[in-house]
C-alpha positions, 0 to 999 in steps of 0.5 A: 421442905425438900425438893430435887430438880433437874432444871435450873429454873425450877431450882430458882423458883424454890426461893419464894418472893425472890425475883431471880433467874438461873442460867446453866453455863455448861452442857450436861444434865442438871441436878439440884437440891433445895432444902429449907425450914422456917424459924419464926421470921427467918428462912433457913435454906440449903442449895446444892448444884452440880453445874455452874450457874449464873444467878441474876435478879433482885435480892428479896426486898426488906430482907438480908441474906447471908450464906456460907459455902459447904463445898466449892467445886470451882471458882465463883463470885458474888458482887464481883468478889470471889466466893471462898470457903471461909467467906460469908456471902452477904446480900441486902434486900432490893439490891441486884443479884449478880452471882456465878456459882461454880460446878458442884456448889453447896451453900447453906444460907439464911434470909433474915428481915433487915429490921430484925437483924439491925434491932438485934445489932443495936440492942443486944450487941450495941453495934451499928453496921447498917451502912458498913455492910456492902450491898452484895458481896463476900465478906472475909470473916473470921474463919471461926465465925464462918465455921460457927455460922455454917455449923449452926445453919446446917444444925437447924436443917438437920433438927428440922428434918429429924425432929420438927416437933422440937422446933414447934416449941416457942422457947426453943424457936426463939432461943434458936433465932437469937443464937442465929441472929447473934452469930450473923451479927458477928459475921457481918459487923466490921471491927470498926463498928463492933461495940466500943464499950469500955470495961466498967469499973470493978464496982460497976461490974459487981452491981451489974452481975447482981442485977443480972442475978436478980433478974434471973431469979425473978424470971426463973420459970421462964426460958430466958436468954442472954438477949433478954438480959441485954435488953432488960439491963440495957447493956451490950452482950460484951459488957455482960460477958466481961462482968460475969467472967470477972465477978464469978469466973463463968460467962453468962451463957453458961450461968444461964444454961445452968439455971435453964438446966435446973428448970428442966430437972425441976419440971421432970421431977414433978411430971407424970411418968409419960412426960416427954423429956424432949418437949420439956427440954424444948419448952425451956429453950433447948433445941439441940437434944443431944447436946442438952443430954450431954450438958444435963448429964454433966451437970447432974450425973444422970440422964434426964430419962433417969431423973424421970424414972427415979422421981416416979420410983420414989412417989 
């Protein structure tokens, strides 16, 4: 959904199920734009305004909102703390909304069910931060993590606008949702509450990688994710990463991507001539098509369309 408006109240109403008001703080014609997409249970949205605003009300109960500025035209604050270019705005559901948006403000954000976020943190990242994250504030996160979150959220909206059919594939939506959850947890989790797993012994690392490979092979026809592996093996992402890097000198994300790329290639070689490459890639959990094409060409020395064409020529 995209909406352009010249009224601050109309812009505030774009966020459904929120109890909020926007008050324009400076004279002049108001121009605002709201863009959103739904990613299973997560709402991703972008809000742009040209006038300074005071935003008051309550954050949507049961949800956690995180946002990162795309552009700051002046000084703003949330929960009494200044909004900075490398900061993450964090607002917990049911808490008071108390923000001043500067002029020429552009922010991209995600509204996530609180329980979904906490479950991912506990089951995949093995960290607890429910009481460590302030109610409504701006977190001074690692700039690299802030940039990763900003880029990911903008990519979601870009794909939703250009190729919405790709995000209708369950595997692509699930893969993207899990990546978003992982990035948000990294941004919100304070160093004191991040997983404190001690590195496993050499034999334990080898055993874990063997178990992971066996699980991958037994589910080779499914669009697995790192989150699936962490839950199935009951280990944290950090432990899985450490073990793969030590035993195979490759991280589990790359190893798993290799299996999924092979799954796409196998499917392409066995499909009819008019098969839609993008649909097949999305069924295997790939949602960013240009990145997928680059990875595929790097792995196999040819584009996915060439695989389809060559396979049909040999039939």
